[in-house]
C-alpha positions in Angstrom: -121.8 24.5 -148.7 -122.2 21.0 -150.0 -120.7 21.3 -153.5 -117.3 22.7 -154.4 -116.2 24.3 -157.6 -112.5 24.9 -157.1 -111.5 22.0 -154.9 -112.2 18.3 -154.3 -112.7 17.1 -150.8 -113.0 13.5 -149.6 -113.2 12.0 -146.1 -112.5 8.3 -145.6 -112.4 7.2 -142.0 -109.6 9.0 -140.1 -108.1 10.5 -143.4 -109.2 13.5 -145.3 -108.0 14.6 -148.8 -108.1 18.2 -150.2 -107.3 18.7 -153.9 -106.7 22.2 -155.2 -108.5 22.2 -158.6 -108.1 25.4 -160.6 -105.7 24.1 -163.3 -103.3 24.7 -164.8 -101.6 26.5 -161.8 -104.3 26.1 -159.1 -104.2 29.9 -158.4 -106.1 30.9 -155.3 -109.0 33.4 -155.4 -111.5 34.5 -152.9 -114.1 32.0 -153.9 -111.6 29.1 -153.8 -110.3 30.3 -150.4 -113.8 30.4 -149.1 -114.3 26.7 -150.1 -111.0 25.7 -148.6 -111.7 27.5 -145.3 -115.1 25.8 -145.2 -113.5 22.4 -145.5 -110.8 23.1 -143.0 -113.3 24.4 -140.5 -115.1 21.1 -140.7 -111.9 19.4 -139.6 -110.9 21.7 -136.8 -110.7 20.0 -133.4 -111.9 16.7 -134.9 -110.6 14.0 -132.6 -111.1 11.3 -135.2 -108.9 12.9 -137.9 -105.4 11.5 -138.1 -104.2 12.9 -141.4 -105.2 15.6 -144.0 -103.5 15.4 -147.4 -103.3 18.5 -149.5 -102.3 18.3 -153.2 -102.7 20.2 -156.4 -104.4 18.9 -159.5 -102.3 18.6 -162.7 -98.6 19.5 -162.9 -98.5 22.2 -160.2 -99.3 22.5 -156.5 -100.3 26.2 -156.3 -99.0 29.2 -158.3 -100.1 31.8 -155.8 -103.1 34.2 -155.6 -104.9 35.7 -158.6 -103.7 39.3 -159.0 -107.3 40.5 -159.5 -108.1 39.5 -155.9 -105.2 41.6 -154.6 -106.5 44.8 -156.1 -107.8 47.5 -153.8 -111.4 46.6 -154.5 -111.0 42.9 -153.6 -108.1 42.4 -151.2 -110.4 43.2 -148.2 -112.6 40.3 -149.2 -109.7 37.9 -149.7 -107.4 38.5 -146.7 -109.8 37.4 -143.9 -110.2 34.1 -145.7 -106.5 33.8 -146.3 -105.5 34.3 -142.6 -108.4 32.1 -141.4 -107.0 29.3 -143.6 -103.8 29.3 -141.7 -105.4 29.8 -138.3 -107.8 26.8 -139.1 -104.9 24.6 -140.3 -103.1 25.4 -137.0 -106.2 24.0 -135.2 -106.2 20.6 -136.9 -105.2 17.8 -134.5 -104.1 15.4 -137.2 -101.0 15.6 -139.3 -101.3 17.8 -142.4 -99.3 16.5 -145.3 -98.6 18.5 -148.5 -97.7 16.6 -151.7 -96.0 19.2 -153.9 -95.2 19.0 -157.6 -94.3 21.8 -160.1 -94.8 25.3 -158.8 -95.4 26.2 -155.2 -95.2 30.0 -155.7 -96.3 32.8 -153.4 -99.3 31.5 -151.5 -98.3 28.0 -152.6 -95.0 28.3 -150.8 -96.7 29.8 -147.7 -99.1 26.9 -147.6 -96.2 24.5 -147.8 -94.5 26.3 -144.9 -97.6 25.7 -142.7 -98.1 22.0 -143.4 -96.6 19.5 -140.9 -95.0 17.1 -143.5 -94.0 18.4 -146.9 -93.3 15.7 -149.5 -91.9 17.1 -152.7 -91.2 16.0 -156.2 -87.5 16.6 -157.2 -88.4 19.1 -159.9 -90.7 21.2 -157.7 -89.9 24.9 -157.2 -90.7 27.4 -154.5 -90.8 31.2 -154.7 -91.9 34.3 -152.7 -92.3 36.8 -155.5 -94.5 39.4 -153.7 -91.8 42.1 -153.4 -91.6 42.3 -157.2 -95.1 43.9 -157.3 -94.7 46.0 -154.2 -96.1 43.5 -151.7 -94.7 41.1 -149.1 -95.8 37.6 -148.1 -97.6 38.0 -144.7 -97.5 34.3 -143.8 -94.0 33.9 -145.0 -92.9 36.9 -142.9 -94.4 35.3 -139.8 -93.1 31.8 -140.1 -90.0 31.7 -142.4 -87.6 33.2 -139.9 -88.6 30.4 -137.5 -88.1 27.7 -140.1 -85.0 28.7 -142.0 -83.5 31.6 -140.0 -83.8 35.4 -140.2 -81.1 36.1 -142.8 -82.1 33.4 -145.2 -85.8 34.5 -144.9 -84.7 38.0 -145.8 -82.8 36.6 -148.9 -85.7 34.5 -150.1 -88.3 37.2 -149.6 -86.4 40.2 -150.8 -84.8 38.5 -153.8 -88.0 36.7 -154.9 -85.8 34.1 -156.6 -87.0 30.6 -157.5 -85.8 28.1 -154.9 -85.3 24.5 -156.2 -86.4 21.6 -154.1 -82.9 20.6 -153.2 -82.2 24.1 -151.6 -85.6 24.0 -149.9 -84.7 20.7 -148.3 -81.2 21.8 -147.3 -82.7 24.8 -145.5 -85.5 22.8 -143.7 -88.4 24.3 -145.6 -89.6 20.8 -146.6 -89.4 17.3 -145.3 -88.4 15.0 -148.2 -87.7 14.9 -151.9 -88.4 12.0 -154.2 -88.3 11.5 -158.0 -91.4 13.0 -159.6 -92.9 9.7 -160.5 -92.6 8.5 -156.8 -94.4 11.4 -155.2 -97.9 9.9 -155.1 -96.7 6.6 -153.8 -94.7 8.3 -151.0 -97.8 10.4 -150.0 -99.9 7.3 -149.9 -97.4 5.4 -147.9 -96.9 8.2 -145.4 -100.6 8.8 -145.0 -101.2 5.1 -144.5 -98.6 4.9 -141.8 -100.2 7.8 -139.9 -103.7 6.3 -140.2 -102.3 3.1 -138.4 -101.1 5.1 -135.4 -103.0 6.1 -132.3 -105.1 9.2 -132.7 -104.4 10.6 -129.2 -100.7 9.9 -129.7 -100.7 11.9 -132.9 -102.6 14.8 -131.4 -100.5 15.0 -128.3 -97.2 14.6 -130.2 -98.2 17.4 -132.6 -99.2 19.7 -129.7 -95.9 19.1 -128.0 -93.9 19.7 -131.1 -95.8 22.8 -132.1 -96.2 24.2 -128.6 -93.1 26.4 -128.7 -93.5 27.4 -132.3 -97.1 28.1 -133.4 -98.3 30.2 -130.5 -95.7 32.9 -131.3 -96.3 32.4 -135.0 -100.0 33.0 -134.7 -99.3 36.1 -132.7 -96.8 37.2 -135.4 -99.4 36.5 -138.1 -101.9 38.9 -136.5 -99.2 41.6 -136.6 -98.1 40.9 -140.2 -101.8 40.9 -141.3 -102.2 44.3 -139.6 -99.0 45.7 -141.3 -100.2 44.2 -144.7 -103.7 45.7 -144.6 -103.3 48.9 -142.6 -99.8 50.0 -143.7 -98.9 48.4 -147.0 -102.3 48.3 -148.8 -103.1 51.9 -147.8 -100.0 53.1 -149.7 -99.9 53.6 -153.5 -97.0 51.3 -154.6 -98.7 47.9 -154.1 -101.6 48.9 -156.3 -99.3 50.2 -158.9 -97.3 46.9 -158.8 -100.4 44.8 -159.1 -101.7 46.9 -162.0 -98.3 46.9 -163.8 -98.1 43.1 -163.5 -101.6 42.7 -164.9 -100.7 45.0 -167.8 -97.4 43.2 -168.4 -95.2 46.3 -167.9 -92.6 47.5 -165.4 -94.0 49.3 -162.3 -93.4 53.0 -161.8 -92.9 53.3 -158.0 -94.0 56.4 -156.3 -92.4 55.3 -153.1 -95.4 56.1 -151.0 
């Protein structure tokens, strides 16, 4: 796969840049995830990589996953790429920076959770809206309790409310907030600082920091994927929720 339709990818020395490119909201679909996974796979266990920067084109980072790809006919194609994305990110030895503006909803929030450094524009917003359509965020369920605590994770997931950047920072979901116009400059400054550091020092420090966190997270992710695909998606309500959202109507839950 040498050409990409839904992303831009650039490698310059010890730095790599990945741009999500499905404006206006950079919604993920199976084809886009396949491209992202292909890129991340190229970077796994790369000793020369010091930093990967992930950003969204336009005014939003990522608005989530296209509902069409969560239908019964397509979710089985999407989920393997989705879980591989996070497994592959976990294998990157360099630091993964997310530069976030606008919406980071659903999968966008989950991706933000998994990056090492999350630099955020002040007007950015986060949200885990899955429960509204009879789903739950599998990555969020695995990692949020470890980042923000069990009770707050329950609140954010079950309420599905929009979380402003200030609240996300106060609860340790993200690293820093800057004025919107300063985001790109901060991302460049941070990436440049990392590039100037020792590669082995970066890899070892990251391994030491993540050692007590991501091994259990990856085990939890396998469990949440199993619950998502074998328990939730074999019931009726998630498909009704997706269909209702696509038809712009209230869902009629059958509670099974």
